[in-house]
Phi, psi and omega in degrees: 000139182240145176228121176264129182223169173261194182304135177293330181294328190242331196274098182294316181296321178299319178305317183297312180297317180296315181295323179301323179280314184294318185297330179254016174054045177266122184295140176199159173258130184259136176232113185250138180228155179281125183303144172060033175246167178297321179296317178303310181293323180293319180295317181286337178296342177291344183232070187299333181292343181272002172061028176070028186254147166237149003286153175232119179262131178240115181238160180246116179240113179055039177085356180256141177280122181247129181253135174229124177235171189077128189297320180291323176297321177296316178302314180295320179297312180298319180300317182286316188275332190234344185244000180054038176082004185283357177286345176246159176303148182287325181289133187297319180292316178296321181296319179296317179292320179299318178295321179296316180294317178297319180292324177298318177294320184296323187252351187241203179055044185294327181295318177297316180302315186282324187263338182233066179299146179296130182208087192287337183275352193243159165242116187233156177242128179228154172264114186276145175282169175299323180295321178294319176298323177294319176301315181295320178297320179295319178295317175305314180298310182300307184296320180294314180298315183292321179293323176296320184284324189246016184298331180288340182270349181147181189270356183263182189303317178249028180097275177278153177303134183212182181299329177302317179294323176300317183292329180268358183305315179298329181293317181291337173280329182294311193302316180297330180296336184244013176067029182269124178255153185240173173296156190308309182293321178295318179293321178299317177297315181302318179294322177298314181292320177297333182276352178304136183307321179292323177294320178295322178296314177303316181298315179299317181291326180297327183286349176275346182282151179238351182292144179246127172252102192302321184293344178258010175262073185284152174067209183235150177298144175285127183293000000 
């Protein structure tokens, strides 16, 4: 199995595909490219059906090359093919809610995406819009409610580590870069997810990178 990704410092979608494999110890070969470069575009042009997106998963099924792109699609594929469904909560009601929360993260929180790009090597200061503050309030609400409800099952959003945590992984990396603090239970969860061994490995590797993607250097450096 092959996984094509962008810079670890910046690429939120790549983090999700990579974490889905690493967290469950599924073997794969990683191919990393610098975002928005000629090499990046040339490599992805080899797979036109994937629309130039990373992460891109390439798997071999019965001798045929199978392509899966989009981070949530990759999570679902890995869950079905390699985890026997264990990527979601076992309880049907919890599973339905987990899918709803994951989908909300996948399609929403646009202000956070636009104003707080993931930048793991930096400490930056930005002036947030009202929409970004609303996004942060919603995340505080979600994380606090879920931790209160599922704390007896484990330390992650629905107790055990799941696809929902994979989907929120870039957010827990974003907030410290911009000095954003959360409510106590939400902050405790963020620290738990950042401490996951696979997350720590991604963070360590990101700090070895030197490439700069200017559009993701939001705001001003903290003095």
